[in-house]
N, C-alpha and C positions, 0 to 999 in steps of 0.2 A: 115398618118398612114397606107395606102395602098401602097405608095411608099417605105416607110421604110420597110413594110414589103418584099416587091419585092426586095429591095437592101440587105437586111439581108438574104433572102435565097439564093442570089446568093452568096455572102459572106462566107454564112456557108458551102456553097459546095466546096468552093475553099480554104478560110482560117481558117474559125470556129469560127469568132466572132461577129456573126451577132446581138446579144445581145446588143452590145455597139452602134449599131445604133435604134432597136426599144425602146430598155428602155429607153433613154433619150428624145426621140420625144414623148412618153407617160406621161414621166412626165412633160413635155414643156406643154402638152394638161391640164394636171392638176389632172390626175390618182394618188392616194396616192403610194408610192413605194412597199408595198406588194402586194397590188390587180394588180399593175402595172406589177409585176414579175411574180405573179402566170400567169395570164391572157396571157402574152407575151411567157412564156413557152409553156403553151398548145398548142398556135396557133403555135410557129415555131418549134414543135414536127412534124406536120404536113408536112411543107417544108423540115424536115431532111429527112424524109423518101424518099419524093419525090428525095432529093438529092442521097440517097444511093439507090433508083432503077436507076438514072440515071448513078450510078458508078457501075451498075452490071457486066459491062465486067469486071472489075478489082477485083471483089470478087469472080470469079471463081476459084474453088478448094479451098475455104476459107471455107466452110461452118461449119466444124466439129470446125474449129477455133472460129468461130463467136457466136456458140452456149456457148462455155466456156467463152469469153469474155463478151457476153452478159448476161450472169449470174452477173459478176462482176458489170457491168454497171447497171442493172436493182437492185441488191440488195444496191447498193450505192446511185442511182438514189432516191430509196424510203426512205434511210436514211435521207438525204439531204432533201429531203421534209419534212419529220418527225421534223427535226431541224430549218426549215425556219416557220413551224406552231406553234412550241413549244415554241421557244423562245419568248420573247416580241418582237414587232414591231420594238421598240426603238434600240433593238439591230442592227436589220438589216438596219435600216436608217442609224446605227454609221458607220456599217461593210461595207457598200456598196461602199462605197468612196473610202475604200482602196481595196477593191478586183478590182472596177474599174480600179485604179492605177496600181495594179499589175498585171491584166490582159493588159493594156497598156504596160507595160515593156515587157512581153512577148511577145507581138507584134513585138515591135519593134526590139528584141534581136532574134527574130525567126531563121534569118536566120544566126545568128553567133551561136546559140544553135545547130541548124542544121548540122552545120560543124563540129562541136567539136563532137556531137553524132556519124556523120559518122565516126570520126578518131576514137572512141571510140570502135566503132563496128568493124571496122577492125582488130582492134589490139585483143581484148577480145573476139570476136566474139558470135553470138545470142544467147540471153536467154528467150526463151519460157517457164516461169515455175512459180510458185508460187510467186518471186518479180514483175513478170509483172501484175500477178492476182491482187494483194493487191495494185499496184500502179494503175493499170483499176478501181478498186473498189474506192479507195480514190478521184478520178477524176470523178467518178459518184455521190459521196457525194457531191462535189463541184458543181457539174450539177445540181442536184436536189437542191442545195440553192439557188444556182444564176446562173453559166452558162457561163457567158461571158469568152470568151478565152478557154471554154473545150475544144474547138478542137485542140488549139494550145498545151495544155498541153498534149493530147493524143497522138499528131501527134510526141513532143518531147520524150515521154515514148515508143512508139511503134518505133519509130527513132533508139535507141539505145539495144532497147531488141528484135527487130525481123529482121530476114534477109530475108528483104521484099524491093521491090522498092519504092519511095515515092508515087507514084499514087496508089499501092494495098493497103498503108499504110492509104492514105487518103477514100479510099473507106471502110474501116474499121471503122474510126473516124467517117463516116457519118451514119454509122449504130448504133454504141454504143451512138452518141450523141442523136440519134433517140429512141432507146432504153431508155437511162436515163430519156430523157424528156416525154415520153409517160408514164412511169411508176410513175414518179412524178405528172404527169398530171390526171392521174387517182386518186391520193392521194388528191390533192387540189380538185377536181371536187367535192367530197363526202364531203370534210372538210372546203374548203378555201371559202372567197369570189371571186368569180371569174366573170370577167365584160366578157359577152358572145361575146357581140359587138366586143370588143376588138379580142377575140378568133377567131371570123370567118372572119374580116378583113386581122388579122396578117396569117391567115390559107391560105385563097385564094391566097393572093398573095404572100405568102413565096414558097407555092407550084410551082406557075409559077417560083419564081425566082430560087427554086431549082433545076428547069429544063434547066433553063437558066446557070447558074452555073455549072451544070456537063457538058453542051454541047459547052459551049462559055467562059465563065469566067476564064478558065484555061490558054486562049490566052492573058489575061489581065496582063499589068505588076504588079507583085506582090506589087511592092515600093506605086503604086498609089492607093493599095487597102489599104495597110498598112496606109498612108497618111490620107485615109478619116476617117478608124476606128480612130485614135489618136485624130483626132478634134472632132469627134462626143464624143468620150469617154472624152474627156477634157470638153465640153460643157456639158457633163453629169455629171461629178463632181462639176463643177461650180454651177449648177443648185442644186444640193444637198446639197452642203455648205450654198449656199441662202437662201434654205428651211429652 
């Protein structure tokens, strides 16, 4: 569990799909899907804060933007957490394999999507307005409900709607994922069945991983990281279908 948290914290800082590492590990250990998702979200929130701190240089000059975007991520995360707790657990168990497969497709398609978005942005220009706010809100809902590849979604959205470098967008992504998970985590603490041992182990290990990802992870080949994510995510889908 600790190694999974360390790996997820590193990957979240660089790619944004760490849930695809920790969630299947928790399932393999024997935690129920909803309890695993809730506890994992709270634990990884601390790692995402660590990643955001590691990217503080890229966040310089973006604080007013972060406040606006943070509102979208926070309200979306709260709604997503509410949906997770309000809908029957059977719905989550049915939907999660589909969400994981969709997230894996996004991870695999990320390079192609990034190229297409860069081309569209060069033609159409940046659009930092209501459209982006609504898109970030929807990504926050997804993050509050499950969260795998939320970072990939955010990078893709901001890649076409913001005139910023990828590194600065990645810094914003780390802040927004942290906000969405922290807000949903507050909801979970008061309402959901949280396993605090999972939270503690994932939180401590992902904080370390977040710093590693911010400092070293950007030097690792992206293809290697994507390969690990796809492998573990595929195992997660198999485990869920078997269960």
